[in-house]
N, C-alpha and C positions, 0 to 999 in steps of 0.2 A: 103422973106427969113428969117422968124421968127425963124425957127429951127436952121439955121446957126448962127444967132445972139446969140441964147441961148447957143450953143456949145462954141462960142467964150467967152461968159461971164463965163461959167464954167471953161474953160481953164485958163482964167485970174485969177480966184479965186484959182485954183490949183497951178498956178505959184507963187502966193503970198505966199501960204502955204509952197510950196517947198523951196522958197528962204529963209524962216525963220526957216527951219528945220535943226538942227545941224548935223543930220545924213544923210542929203541928201535924205530923204525918201518922196515919194509921198504916203501919207497914204490912206488906203482903202476907206474911205468915199469920197474922191475926185475922185478916180478911178471909184467908183460906179456912181457918178454924170456924169462923162464922158460917161460911158456905156449907161446910161439912155438918155443922149442927142443925142446919135447916132441913136436912134429909139426904137420903142416898142418891147417887147418880145411877141412872138406868138408860140404856141405849138400845135402839133398833137400827143396826147398821151404824152409820156415822151420826144419825140424828138422835137427840135426847128424846125420851119417850113421854115426856110431860107428866111424870110422876110428881108427887107432892114436893119433894126436894127441889126438883127442876123448876116447878111452877113458882115456888117461893124465891129461888135465886133469880129467876127471870123477872119476877115482880120487883125485887130489890134493885136489879139493874135498871129497869124501866123507871122506877121512882128516882133513882140517881140521875138519870138522863133528864127527866122532867124537872128536877130541882134546878137545873141550870139552863133549861131551854130558853128562858127569857134573855140570857146573855147572847145567844145566837140571834134571836129575833130582834133585839135592839140594834144589832149591827147589820143584819141582813133581813130587814122586815118583810120583803116580798118573797123570800126564799123559804118555803114551807117543807122542804125535803125532810129535815129531822123530825118535825112533828108528825108528818105523814108516816114516816117509818116507825115511829113509836106506836102509833095507832095500829099499823099493820102488824107489828110484833104482838100487840095485845090481842088482835084478832086471830093470829096464828096460835097463840097460847090457848084461845078458846075454841080451836078447831074450825075457824071460819074462813081460813085461807090456806094456801099450800106453801110448802117450804121453798119451792122454786121462786115464787113471787117475793118472798122475804129476802132470800139470798140475792136475787137480782137487784132489788132496791138498796139493800145493804151495800153491795159492791159499788153501786152507782154513787151513793152518798160518800163512801170512803174515797173514791176517785175524785169526787168533787172537792172534798176537804183537802186532799193532797194538792189539788190544783190551787186552792186558796193559799196554802202554805207557800207554794212556789211563787205566787203572786205577791207575797208579803202581806197577806191578810191579817186580820185581828186574831191573835193566837188564842185568847180566852174564848172567843166565839167558836173558833175552829175546834178547840178541845170539847166544847159542848156538842158540836156536830159529830165528832168522833164518839162521844159518849152514847149518842143515839144509835150509831152504827154498831157499837159493841153491845148494846142492849139487845139488838137484833141477833147478834152472834150468840148471845146467851140463850135466846129463845130457840135457836136452832141446835146448838151444840153444847149447851150448859157451860159452867165455869170450869176452869182447868185446875184441878187439885187432886191430890192423892192423900187419903187419910193417914197413911203411914209415913208421909214425907211432906211435912208442913213447913220446914225451916230451911229448905235448900236454896231458895231464891228470894231476891228482893226485886222491886220494880226496875231498878237501874240495871239489873242483870239481864232483863228481857229485851227482846226486840220490841220496838214501839207498837207493832201490830198486835202484840200479845197483851198489852195493857187492858185491864177490864174497864167496864163502863164507869164504875165509881171512881177509879183512879183518874180517868179522863175528866170526869165531872169535878173532882177536887181541883184538878189543874185549871179548869175553867173558873171555878169560884175564887181561886187564889191568884189568878192571872199568871200561872206558871207552876211547874213542878218543884219539888223541894230543893232541887239543885240549881234552880234558875234565880239569878240575882234579881232582886226587886220584887219577887213574888211574895204574897202576903201569908205569912205563917198563921196570923190570927184568923183570916178568912178560911184558910185550909182547915184549921182546927175546928172552926165552927161547922164546916161541912161534915167532918168526921164525927163530931158530937151528935149532929142530927142523924147521921147514918146509924150510929150505935143506939142512941136513946129512943129514936122514933121509928126509923125505916125498918131496921132489922126486926124489931119486936112486932111491928104492925104486919109484916108479911107472914111471920110465923103465926100470929093470932088469927089472921083473916083467911088463911089458905090451909085447908086440911083435906 
């Protein structure tokens, strides 16, 4: 069980970093280490091949999006686009639908969320919508990391289009990203503790 021990070691390192972060942030280099510990990346063309590592990472992204889905639904109760896309991503992971359908609905949700931003919509809910869209991205193309280059970027260095589902979900939970005045460091820390203590371990144990 060398792989399991490696994941536990990575989680412990991430927990130590999180506990000392004043903003309650699990920074991107530690998330990349967790993604890598879940298994290798494999591709067929541009699409991920749904190997064990990809399926675990997608499940982790979907869990993250589901964790904050109620924030969207409380603000936009008749709008089921994020929940439908999450289900579609799960079906794609199980080989029950095609990549074109997922990409089309993902793009539509992203455009919809962008429109809500421009209309001055509720940003916590919108982050939850983006989290569902990014979970679909993970289903299609996996997470973006290189095992020999974990420390080169932080979230604030990236284009917002590149932020992963869990980062968007933490923004929804905290009502803002770490650099946003008034966002809750306590709720952000709570999300990342859930991510480390429950979500990451559950996808490793349940998917083989």
